[in-house]
Backbone bond lengths (Angstrom), bond angles and torsions (degrees), N, CA, C in turn:
res aa  C-N    CA-C-N  psi(-1)  N-CA   C-N-CA  omega(-1)  CA-C   N-CA-C  phi
1 M - - - 1.450 - - 1.533 112.60 -
2 Y 1.334 115.23 -28.13 1.462 118.45 -175.55 1.527 115.44 -58.20
3 P 1.345 120.83 -30.41 1.464 117.17 178.57 1.540 112.39 -58.87
4 F 1.311 117.16 -30.87 1.462 119.85 178.96 1.529 111.34 -68.60
5 Y 1.325 116.20 -31.18 1.478 119.33 177.19 1.534 110.08 -66.02
6 F 1.327 116.13 -43.54 1.466 118.86 179.38 1.533 111.35 -68.46
7 L 1.307 116.94 -33.63 1.473 120.61 174.25 1.527 109.20 -62.14
8 G 1.338 116.87 -45.13 1.449 120.30 178.51 1.522 112.68 -63.14
9 I 1.328 116.00 -41.37 1.471 120.34 177.52 1.527 109.96 -60.53
10 S 1.326 116.91 -41.69 1.472 121.15 179.53 1.509 111.23 -61.34
11 V 1.330 116.38 -45.49 1.469 120.14 -179.11 1.530 110.50 -63.10
12 V 1.323 116.85 -46.77 1.466 120.37 179.14 1.529 110.68 -61.43
13 M 1.329 117.54 -45.22 1.474 121.47 179.35 1.522 111.02 -61.18
14 G 1.334 116.63 -41.62 1.455 120.84 179.56 1.531 110.64 -64.28
15 I 1.319 117.28 -45.93 1.468 120.68 179.79 1.526 110.92 -62.76
16 L 1.339 116.36 -42.62 1.473 119.49 179.50 1.526 111.70 -61.86
17 Q 1.332 117.65 -40.45 1.455 120.54 178.22 1.528 111.51 -62.57
18 I 1.330 115.40 -38.32 1.464 120.40 179.69 1.530 110.51 -68.69
19 L 1.329 116.62 -46.74 1.456 120.32 -175.97 1.530 113.80 -73.50
20 I 1.318 117.13 -39.36 1.466 120.43 -174.17 1.537 111.60 -87.54
21 W 1.328 116.83 -47.79 1.460 120.55 -173.78 1.527 113.25 -106.46
22 H 1.333 117.86 0.49 1.456 123.47 177.54 1.537 111.70 57.26
23 V 1.324 115.38 39.22 1.463 121.44 178.74 1.531 108.40 -73.35
24 N 1.313 116.30 145.71 1.472 123.00 174.48 1.542 108.01 -50.00
25 V 1.331 117.62 137.38 1.456 122.41 -174.11 1.532 111.93 -56.18
26 I 1.314 117.19 -51.39 1.474 120.74 -177.97 1.517 110.55 -61.88
27 N 1.331 117.22 -46.58 1.454 120.98 -179.56 1.518 111.69 -63.79
28 A 1.322 116.64 -37.49 1.477 120.88 178.95 1.525 110.92 -62.02
29 F 1.328 115.96 -46.46 1.460 118.67 -179.07 1.515 112.25 -73.63
30 L 1.326 117.53 -35.15 1.464 119.99 177.12 1.518 110.64 -62.23
31 S 1.332 116.70 -50.01 1.467 118.93 -179.66 1.524 111.00 -63.27
32 A 1.332 117.23 -37.43 1.467 121.11 178.49 1.524 110.84 -64.30
33 F 1.321 117.06 -44.87 1.473 120.42 -179.77 1.518 110.60 -65.90
34 I 1.330 117.59 -39.04 1.465 119.21 178.92 1.526 110.39 -65.04
35 L 1.319 117.01 -46.14 1.464 119.72 -179.21 1.531 111.33 -66.03
36 S 1.336 117.35 -47.06 1.456 119.93 -175.08 1.522 112.68 -79.63
37 N 1.343 116.69 -52.51 1.462 119.64 -170.82 1.519 114.60 -86.49
38 I 1.309 117.48 -16.12 1.468 119.10 170.77 1.522 108.94 -103.72
39 G 1.340 116.99 -51.64 1.450 120.35 -176.08 1.527 114.75 -69.87
40 L 1.324 116.75 -67.42 1.453 120.51 -176.16 1.518 112.16 -64.84
41 Q 1.332 116.56 -42.79 1.458 119.73 179.64 1.532 111.32 -65.09
42 G 1.326 117.13 -36.52 1.469 120.70 176.39 1.526 110.84 -62.99
43 L 1.327 117.00 -44.02 1.465 119.78 177.94 1.517 111.40 -65.66
44 F 1.330 117.50 -40.17 1.456 122.21 177.07 1.521 110.88 -60.61
45 A 1.340 116.22 -45.36 1.470 120.17 178.95 1.536 111.18 -66.10
46 F 1.329 117.22 -37.45 1.461 119.36 175.60 1.530 110.53 -58.08
47 I 1.339 115.96 -49.99 1.465 120.38 -179.13 1.527 110.57 -57.24
48 G 1.322 116.72 -45.02 1.459 119.73 179.69 1.519 113.20 -63.19
49 H 1.340 115.81 -51.69 1.470 119.18 -175.97 1.538 112.39 -70.32
50 F 1.333 117.92 -24.15 1.454 120.19 -178.46 1.527 111.65 -91.42
51 F 1.312 117.40 -50.45 1.455 120.72 -172.96 1.524 114.38 -92.60
52 K 1.324 116.69 -19.08 1.471 120.90 179.93 1.529 108.54 -128.95
53 A 1.311 115.71 41.98 1.474 122.11 -171.89 1.539 111.79 -55.36
54 D 1.318 117.61 -47.54 1.466 119.47 -177.27 1.511 111.94 -66.96
55 E 1.316 117.51 -39.33 1.454 121.43 178.78 1.532 110.76 -64.09
56 I 1.318 116.13 -44.16 1.464 120.75 178.26 1.518 110.26 -65.32
57 A 1.325 117.27 -42.06 1.478 120.54 179.01 1.518 110.11 -58.72
58 R 1.310 117.41 -44.36 1.472 120.09 178.63 1.527 110.59 -62.44
59 G 1.342 116.88 -40.47 1.453 121.02 179.63 1.526 113.03 -64.54
60 I 1.331 115.99 -30.73 1.465 121.27 178.16 1.525 110.92 -83.93
61 G 1.331 115.95 -22.46 1.453 119.66 -175.27 1.513 112.39 92.59
62 W 1.331 116.97 20.91 1.457 123.65 179.11 1.511 109.57 -96.49
63 P 1.336 117.18 159.92 1.469 119.46 173.45 1.539 110.53 -67.86
64 V 1.312 116.41 143.27 1.460 120.88 179.94 1.544 109.47 -80.62
65 G 1.325 114.82 158.92 1.465 120.25 176.33 1.507 115.82 83.86
66 S 1.320 118.55 6.41 1.454 121.25 -178.68 1.523 111.13 -80.26
67 P 1.344 118.14 132.36 1.448 120.23 175.30 1.529 112.53 -65.44
68 F 1.309 116.26 -13.28 1.462 120.72 178.10 1.519 111.11 -59.14
69 Q 1.317 116.53 -31.37 1.469 120.85 178.70 1.532 110.92 -58.76
70 R 1.309 116.68 -39.31 1.477 120.28 179.29 1.535 110.71 -65.59
71 E 1.332 115.93 -38.11 1.471 119.11 178.27 1.508 110.89 -64.28
72 I 1.321 116.65 -43.86 1.470 121.18 176.72 1.537 109.56 -61.94
73 A 1.337 115.89 -39.89 1.456 120.28 179.42 1.531 110.85 -57.55
74 F 1.323 116.89 -47.59 1.464 119.32 -177.35 1.522 112.53 -73.30
75 A 1.326 118.27 -28.77 1.464 119.54 172.82 1.541 109.34 -64.17
76 N 1.320 116.64 -41.29 1.465 120.33 176.42 1.521 112.14 -66.29
77 L 1.325 116.76 -38.38 1.463 120.57 177.53 1.535 110.13 -62.03
78 A 1.318 116.91 -40.37 1.470 120.54 178.73 1.533 109.63 -62.45
79 M 1.329 117.68 -45.60 1.463 119.74 179.58 1.530 110.87 -67.38
80 G 1.317 116.22 -40.22 1.470 118.89 177.37 1.510 111.70 -60.00
81 T 1.316 116.26 -41.01 1.458 121.42 178.16 1.536 111.16 -63.61
82 L 1.325 116.79 -42.76 1.461 120.78 176.42 1.532 111.11 -59.73
83 G 1.338 115.36 -44.28 1.459 119.75 180.00 1.504 113.00 -63.20
84 I 1.320 117.40 -41.63 1.460 121.10 179.09 1.540 110.02 -68.95
85 M 1.328 116.92 -42.34 1.456 120.58 179.14 1.527 112.39 -64.01
86 S 1.327 116.56 -20.86 1.470 120.87 179.51 1.518 112.41 -65.71
87 I 1.325 117.45 -12.63 1.463 120.25 173.36 1.532 108.88 -61.78
88 W 1.313 117.31 -39.99 1.456 122.59 -174.85 1.531 114.33 -99.53
89 F 1.314 116.76 -27.00 1.458 121.40 -178.36 1.527 108.82 -113.76
90 R 1.294 116.90 131.73 1.464 120.31 -175.86 1.526 110.64 -125.62
91 G 1.316 117.46 -163.20 1.447 122.66 175.75 1.515 112.39 62.66
92 N 1.339 115.59 -120.72 1.465 120.27 -178.22 1.523 112.24 -62.99
93 F 1.318 117.66 -27.33 1.464 120.60 177.80 1.526 109.79 -65.05
94 W 1.313 116.35 -41.82 1.480 120.16 175.56 1.521 110.05 -60.12
95 F 1.339 115.11 -44.33 1.462 119.28 179.66 1.523 111.18 -58.97
96 A 1.324 116.93 -44.25 1.472 120.78 179.66 1.526 110.81 -63.61
97 A 1.313 117.59 -41.30 1.465 121.06 178.40 1.522 110.88 -63.24
98 I 1.326 116.53 -40.13 1.469 121.10 179.62 1.530 110.09 -67.74
99 V 1.325 118.07 -43.06 1.473 121.09 177.74 1.529 110.06 -61.54
100 A 1.322 117.69 -45.70 1.468 120.40 -179.48 1.517 111.17 -59.97
101 R 1.322 116.28 -47.43 1.473 119.52 -179.23 1.518 111.19 -66.43
102 S 1.325 118.13 -39.69 1.457 121.80 -178.66 1.507 111.99 -65.39
103 V 1.322 117.25 -45.74 1.473 120.57 178.94 1.527 109.50 -61.55
104 F 1.320 116.77 -47.11 1.459 120.86 179.16 1.525 110.79 -60.47
105 S 1.320 116.64 -47.40 1.478 121.06 -176.80 1.513 111.92 -63.50
106 W 1.326 116.63 -48.47 1.462 117.55 -179.92 1.522 112.06 -66.77
107 G 1.320 117.41 -33.35 1.471 120.70 174.22 1.508 110.65 -64.16
108 A 1.346 116.83 -43.37 1.464 121.14 178.32 1.536 109.69 -64.03
109 A 1.336 117.15 -41.13 1.469 120.60 179.21 1.515 110.34 -61.00
110 Y 1.331 116.10 -42.45 1.483 120.19 177.06 1.529 109.56 -58.27
111 G 1.316 117.05 -45.89 1.458 120.24 179.60 1.507 112.13 -63.77
112 H 1.330 117.79 -41.90 1.472 120.70 178.93 1.517 111.31 -64.37
113 I 1.342 117.12 -45.06 1.464 120.72 -179.83 1.512 111.45 -64.69
114 T 1.330 116.60 -42.19 1.462 120.34 176.43 1.516 110.87 -59.59
115 D 1.323 116.83 -44.97 1.467 121.50 178.63 1.537 111.01 -64.78
116 L 1.310 116.19 -36.48 1.456 120.77 177.80 1.526 110.84 -64.22
117 K 1.323 116.54 -42.53 1.471 120.45 -179.33 1.520 112.88 -74.13
118 K 1.339 116.70 -48.32 1.462 119.92 -173.78 1.531 113.52 -74.87
119 R 1.346 116.38 -41.14 1.463 119.34 -175.90 1.531 112.57 -111.58
120 E 1.342 114.93 3.42 1.472 120.63 -177.07 1.532 109.70 52.50
121 N 1.333 115.36 42.25 1.447 121.70 -178.10 1.529 109.31 -80.24
122 T 1.311 116.31 99.61 1.469 121.08 179.85 1.529 111.80 -102.05
123 S 1.332 117.37 22.08 1.457 120.65 176.65 1.521 109.68 -55.13
124 I 1.327 116.37 145.31 1.454 121.77 -174.70 1.528 113.54 -56.89
125 L 1.331 117.55 -35.46 1.477 119.45 -179.35 1.535 111.35 -87.78
126 N 1.335 117.65 0.67 1.456 120.50 175.54 1.526 110.99 -105.47
127 A 1.330 116.91 -44.42 1.454 120.07 -173.11 1.536 112.55 -118.46
128 G 1.319 116.99 12.13 1.470 120.66 -178.02 1.522 112.42 -99.98
129 P 1.331 115.77 -144.18 1.470 121.82 -176.64 1.541 113.64 -56.15
130 V 1.332 117.28 -31.93 1.451 120.57 -179.74 1.537 110.50 -61.12
131 L 1.313 117.41 -41.03 1.460 121.49 179.28 1.523 110.70 -63.03
132 Y 1.313 116.94 -45.65 1.465 120.11 178.26 1.519 111.48 -62.27
133 D 1.316 115.83 -40.48 1.467 120.99 177.66 1.537 110.14 -63.24
134 D 1.323 116.99 -43.34 1.472 120.72 179.47 1.535 111.34 -61.11
135 I 1.308 116.71 -34.12 1.465 120.15 -178.94 1.517 112.02 -82.37
136 L 1.324 117.33 -46.82 1.470 121.57 -169.26 1.538 114.42 -85.90
137 L 1.328 117.87 -36.56 1.469 120.01 -175.17 1.531 112.63 -56.12
138 P 1.330 119.42 -44.34 1.477 117.73 178.92 1.529 113.12 -58.36
139 F 1.339 117.12 -37.68 1.472 119.78 177.43 1.537 110.72 -62.70
140 I 1.328 116.39 -41.26 1.466 121.04 178.71 1.520 109.85 -63.57
141 L 1.337 117.13 -49.29 1.454 121.04 -178.58 1.521 112.20 -62.51
142 I 1.320 116.67 -46.86 1.468 120.77 -179.39 1.523 110.27 -64.60
143 G 1.329 116.53 -44.22 1.469 120.33 178.91 1.517 112.05 -60.40
144 L 1.328 116.97 -47.03 1.464 120.02 178.50 1.517 111.32 -62.49
145 Y 1.335 117.07 -39.23 1.477 120.18 -179.34 1.536 109.82 -65.21
146 I 1.327 116.45 -43.36 1.473 120.05 179.24 1.534 110.21 -62.13
147 F 1.332 116.46 -47.29 1.472 119.32 179.98 1.520 110.83 -64.94
148 D 1.320 117.93 -37.77 1.467 121.28 178.80 1.526 110.85 -65.01
149 T 1.316 116.49 -35.89 1.459 121.33 -179.93 1.530 110.64 -71.91
150 I 1.327 116.47 -36.96 1.481 121.69 -178.20 1.532 111.32 -74.14
151 V 1.337 115.99 -42.30 1.466 120.43 -173.28 1.487 113.06 -79.83
């Protein structure tokens, strides 16, 4: 369910930038999505995979106690750091953050779908909102970046 919270945060942040600072609509939502859905969500995922690894593993339908959770945690920390740093660095830095998140997300989606098909793993963190977020968020980020570059 948490991906919907970050989506909501992005929308609110985008609207606030438009209303308060009169930021271009596309740029407002792009920066909001990068900060919230790459930065904050990356940090949130790091905390979960690192400090609540067994709980998250159970939610995904994975075996508990795997050191793989720590690797996923640090991949999320890297993306979260990129998203937060995007407050100060823009342009190609935004593009790099979007590419990193997109590759990770689509790779994760592939893993979730494979697990869904092979093991019929319908766990909420495998086949629920996280899967939809992994598939759709990169399209949103890439689309906003393209429109921001054109406009």
